[in-house]
C-alpha positions as CSV (number, residue, x, y, z in Angstrom):
1,M,-0.4,1.4,-17.3
2,H,2.9,2.3,-18.8
3,S,2.1,6.1,-20.4
4,H,4.9,5.3,-22.6
5,C,4.2,1.9,-24.2
6,G,-0.1,1.0,-23.5
7,G,1.5,-1.6,-21.0
8,E,0.2,-2.7,-17.7
9,V,1.9,-2.5,-14.2
10,D,2.4,-5.2,-12.1
11,V,2.6,-3.7,-8.4
12,K,4.4,-5.7,-6.9
13,K,7.3,-6.6,-9.4
14,K,7.8,-2.3,-10.3
15,Q,7.9,-3.9,-14.1
16,C,5.5,-3.7,-16.5
17,R,4.5,-6.3,-18.4
18,K,4.9,-5.3,-22.3
19,C,8.6,-4.2,-22.8
20,K,9.9,-4.8,-19.7
21,K,11.0,-1.8,-18.1
22,K,11.6,-1.3,-14.4
23,W,11.6,1.3,-11.6
24,S,12.9,1.4,-8.5
25,W,10.2,2.1,-5.5
26,W,11.2,5.8,-4.8
27,A,11.2,5.7,-8.8
28,F,8.0,4.1,-8.7
29,L,5.8,5.9,-6.5
30,M,7.8,9.8,-7.5
31,D,7.2,9.6,-11.6
32,P,3.8,11.4,-13.0
33,T,4.5,11.1,-16.9
34,G,5.9,7.7,-16.6
35,L,2.8,5.6,-14.6
36,R,-1.0,6.4,-16.0
37,L,-3.0,6.0,-13.4
38,I,-6.4,4.2,-14.6
39,S,-9.9,3.6,-13.6
40,I,-10.3,0.7,-12.1
41,P,-14.0,-0.5,-11.4
42,I,-15.6,-1.5,-7.8
43,V,-15.9,-4.3,-6.8
44,D,-19.0,-4.1,-4.6
45,K,-18.0,-6.4,-1.6
46,T,-22.0,-6.4,0.2
47,P,-23.0,-9.5,1.4
48,K,-26.0,-10.2,-1.2
49,Q,-28.6,-12.0,0.3
50,E,-29.0,-15.8,-0.8
51,S,-31.6,-17.2,-2.9
52,R,-34.7,-15.9,-2.2
53,T,-37.9,-18.0,-0.7
54,D,-39.8,-20.4,-3.1
55,Y,-44.0,-19.2,-2.4
56,A,-46.8,-19.9,-4.2
57,K,-47.0,-18.7,-8.2
58,W,-51.2,-17.0,-7.2
59,A,-49.3,-14.6,-4.3
60,D,-47.4,-12.4,-7.3
61,K,-51.5,-12.5,-7.9
62,I,-51.9,-10.8,-4.8
63,P,-50.7,-7.1,-4.5
64,Y,-47.6,-7.1,-1.8
65,V,-47.9,-10.9,-0.8
66,G,-45.0,-12.3,-3.2
67,D,-42.3,-9.2,-1.3
68,V,-43.6,-10.2,2.0
69,A,-43.2,-14.3,1.3
70,A,-40.3,-13.0,-0.7
71,R,-38.9,-11.6,2.2
72,L,-39.3,-14.4,4.4
73,P,-36.6,-17.1,5.8
74,K,-36.3,-20.1,4.4
75,W,-38.1,-22.2,6.0
76,P,-39.5,-25.6,6.2
77,R,-42.8,-25.4,5.4
78,W,-44.4,-26.7,8.3
79,A,-42.0,-24.6,9.9
80,R,-44.0,-21.3,8.7
81,I,-46.9,-22.7,9.3
82,A,-46.8,-23.0,12.7
83,T,-44.9,-19.5,13.2
84,T,-47.6,-17.6,11.9
85,V,-50.1,-20.2,14.2
86,L,-47.9,-19.0,17.0
87,L,-48.0,-15.7,15.8
88,F,-51.9,-15.0,15.4
89,G,-52.4,-17.0,19.1
90,A,-50.4,-14.8,20.7
91,V,-51.9,-11.7,19.2
92,T,-55.1,-12.9,19.9
93,F,-54.3,-14.3,24.0
94,A,-52.6,-10.3,24.3
95,I,-56.2,-8.5,22.5
96,A,-58.2,-10.9,24.5
97,L,-56.3,-9.6,28.0
98,I,-56.8,-6.3,27.0
99,W,-60.7,-6.4,26.0
100,W,-62.0,-8.6,29.0
101,R,-59.3,-7.2,31.5
102,P,-60.1,-10.2,34.1
103,W,-57.6,-8.5,36.5
104,E,-60.1,-6.1,37.1
105,R,-63.2,-8.3,38.2
106,G,-63.2,-9.6,40.8
């Protein structure tokens, strides 16, 4: 901001947009009284999460189910069901191997 007229200063042209005063590159860098800094809001450049996954409204009635369902990937319903079945199948198979220990039976 230009402190004398309150106008906005164009940094590229080094010129006040209100009173049209121009500064040389040296004066623009070294003028402590003619220019004053203003607070510019910082733009958050963190990537925003895409839209959350749609889920059944009954999931909000059970604690934490809606939070977990909202963070799941946005896959088609058949893919989410198939992934769940495969995951439970793999865990069940691993527990069965540990429980029955087929390598110890002679």
